[in-house]
C-alpha positions as CSV (number, residue, x, y, z in Angstrom):
1,M,33.3,39.2,25.8
2,K,35.6,38.9,22.6
3,K,34.3,35.6,21.9
4,S,30.7,36.8,22.1
5,L,31.1,39.3,19.4
6,L,32.8,37.0,16.8
7,R,30.6,34.1,17.0
8,P,27.4,36.0,16.4
9,L,29.0,37.8,13.5
10,L,30.3,34.6,11.8
11,L,26.8,32.7,12.7
12,F,25.2,35.5,11.1
13,I,27.1,35.4,8.1
14,L,26.8,31.9,7.5
15,G,22.9,32.2,8.1
16,C,22.8,34.6,5.3
17,L,24.9,32.2,3.0
18,L,22.4,29.0,3.9
19,P,20.1,29.9,1.0
20,Y,23.0,28.9,-1.1
21,A,24.0,25.6,0.7
22,S,21.4,23.5,-1.1
23,M,23.4,24.1,-4.1
24,S,26.7,23.9,-2.5
25,F,27.1,20.4,-0.8
26,E,26.3,18.2,-3.9
27,K,29.8,16.9,-4.3
28,D,33.2,16.8,-3.0
29,F,34.9,20.4,-3.5
30,L,38.2,19.5,-2.3
31,T,40.5,16.8,-4.2
32,D,41.9,13.8,-2.6
33,K,45.1,15.3,-2.4
34,E,43.9,18.6,-1.0
35,I,41.9,16.5,1.7
36,E,45.2,14.6,2.6
37,T,46.7,18.0,3.2
38,I,44.1,19.4,5.5
39,Q,44.3,16.3,7.5
40,L,47.9,16.4,8.0
41,N,47.8,20.4,8.8
42,Q,45.8,20.4,11.9
43,E,46.9,23.7,13.4
44,I,44.5,26.4,12.3
45,H,47.0,28.6,10.9
46,L,48.4,25.8,8.8
47,R,45.0,24.5,7.8
48,V,43.8,28.1,6.7
49,K,46.7,28.6,4.6
50,S,46.4,25.4,2.8
51,Y,42.4,26.1,2.2
52,L,43.3,29.7,0.9
53,E,45.9,28.4,-1.5
54,F,43.2,25.9,-2.8
55,A,40.8,28.5,-3.0
56,A,43.1,30.6,-5.1
57,A,43.8,28.0,-7.2
58,R,40.3,27.7,-8.1
59,L,39.8,31.2,-8.9
60,K,42.9,31.2,-11.3
61,A,41.6,28.2,-12.8
62,A,38.2,29.7,-13.5
63,E,39.6,32.9,-14.9
64,D,42.2,31.0,-17.4
65,R,39.2,28.8,-18.4
66,L,37.4,31.8,-19.3
67,N,40.3,33.5,-21.2
68,G,40.5,30.2,-23.2
69,I,43.6,28.9,-21.5
70,E,43.1,25.1,-21.6
71,P,44.1,23.0,-18.7
72,V,47.2,20.8,-18.7
73,A,46.7,17.1,-18.4
74,L,46.2,15.5,-15.1
75,D,45.2,19.2,-13.7
76,P,42.5,18.3,-10.9
77,F,40.3,21.1,-12.5
78,E,40.8,19.4,-16.3
79,L,37.0,18.4,-16.2
80,M,35.3,21.5,-14.1
81,M,33.6,24.4,-15.7
82,P,34.2,27.9,-14.1
83,E,30.8,27.7,-12.5
84,E,32.2,24.5,-10.4
85,M,35.3,25.9,-9.4
86,L,33.6,29.1,-8.3
87,D,31.3,26.9,-6.3
88,G,34.3,25.0,-4.7
89,Y,36.0,28.6,-3.8
90,Y,32.6,29.4,-1.9
91,Q,32.9,26.1,-0.3
92,I,36.4,26.4,0.7
93,L,35.9,30.0,2.6
94,R,32.8,28.6,4.3
95,S,35.0,25.8,5.6
96,V,37.8,28.3,6.5
97,M,35.0,30.5,8.7
98,M,33.7,27.4,10.0
99,N,37.4,26.4,11.2
100,L,38.2,30.0,12.4
101,D,35.1,30.1,14.4
102,D,36.0,26.9,16.1
103,A,39.4,27.6,16.9
104,Y,38.5,31.1,18.1
105,Q,36.5,29.6,20.9
106,N,39.5,27.6,22.1
107,P,40.4,29.2,25.4
108,D,44.2,27.7,25.2
109,P,46.1,31.0,25.0
110,R,48.9,28.9,22.9
111,V,46.3,29.0,20.1
112,R,45.5,32.4,20.1
113,P,48.5,33.5,18.2
114,K,47.8,30.8,15.5
115,V,44.1,32.1,15.2
116,R,45.6,35.8,14.9
117,Q,47.9,34.4,12.1
118,A,45.2,32.4,10.4
119,L,42.7,35.7,10.6
120,K,45.5,37.8,9.0
121,A,46.0,35.3,6.2
122,L,42.2,35.3,5.7
123,K,42.3,38.9,5.3
124,S,44.9,39.2,3.1
125,S,43.7,36.4,0.9
126,T,40.2,37.9,0.7
127,E,41.3,41.3,-0.4
128,K,43.3,39.8,-3.3
129,S,40.3,37.5,-4.2
130,L,38.0,40.4,-4.3
131,T,40.1,41.8,-7.0
132,Q,40.3,38.8,-9.0
133,L,36.3,38.1,-8.4
134,E,35.7,41.6,-10.0
135,I,37.4,40.6,-13.0
136,L,35.4,37.4,-13.2
137,K,32.3,39.4,-12.6
138,K,33.1,41.4,-15.6
139,I,33.9,38.5,-17.9
140,A,30.4,36.7,-16.8
141,E,28.9,40.4,-17.8
142,E,30.7,40.5,-21.2
143,K,29.8,36.6,-22.3
144,K,26.3,37.3,-21.0
145,N,26.6,34.0,-18.7
146,E,23.9,34.5,-16.1
147,E,25.0,31.2,-14.1
148,L,28.5,32.4,-14.2
149,W,27.5,35.7,-12.9
150,E,25.4,34.3,-10.2
151,S,28.1,32.1,-9.1
152,V,30.9,35.1,-9.0
153,N,28.3,37.0,-7.0
154,K,27.9,34.2,-4.2
155,A,31.6,34.0,-4.4
156,I,32.1,37.8,-3.6
157,D,29.2,37.7,-0.8
158,V,31.2,34.8,0.9
159,T,34.5,36.7,0.2
160,N,33.0,40.1,1.8
161,G,32.0,38.0,4.8
162,A,34.9,36.3,5.5
163,H,36.9,39.7,5.1
164,E,34.6,41.5,7.5
165,G,34.8,38.5,10.0
166,A,38.7,38.4,10.0
167,E,38.7,42.3,10.4
168,L,36.5,42.1,13.3
169,G,38.3,38.9,14.8
170,L,41.7,40.9,14.5
171,S,40.2,44.2,16.0
172,K,38.8,42.2,19.0
173,D,42.0,40.4,19.7
174,P,45.0,42.8,19.5
175,E,48.6,41.7,19.2
176,P,50.4,40.8,22.3
177,S,53.2,43.0,21.5
178,S,50.9,45.9,21.0
179,K,49.6,45.4,24.6
180,K,52.8,45.3,26.0
181,K,53.9,48.6,24.4
182,K,50.8,50.2,25.8
183,S,51.5,49.2,29.2
184,K,54.9,50.5,29.6
């Protein structure tokens, strides 16, 4: 029953975001080093943690660039525009949601705590990201940059969807320790 509620929500969220898909998958959204890190981190909680770090780095780099802070030499985002960084952020969050959806379907009870840990990390990260995205939205409005504003709004949409999915997943799968306390 728990699985049946989370999967349709995630599929609905992903379905709502499909109009953006044609714009999103034109090129790789992770660096070679990030891809290597993801390949090494096969457990869901470690993989999600890495993805979220990569997403946060893109938001920070976009904000820095918009505030006139130039990237250092050999920065992986050195040649990217803020809109491209936001698109990478969007794609990373979609990947997180798909990875979590797959892991949530795993019936192995040893995986469940790791999924819960990943959902907690996603919830926390999206709360922080929404604050940062609002700052980016304000910058886009001040600069009257429509493409940036659209990229920020797309990122806000996926962030809200990921946050809602994390909250739902956490509410449908309470921590084992709280179950033991209630049964005593």
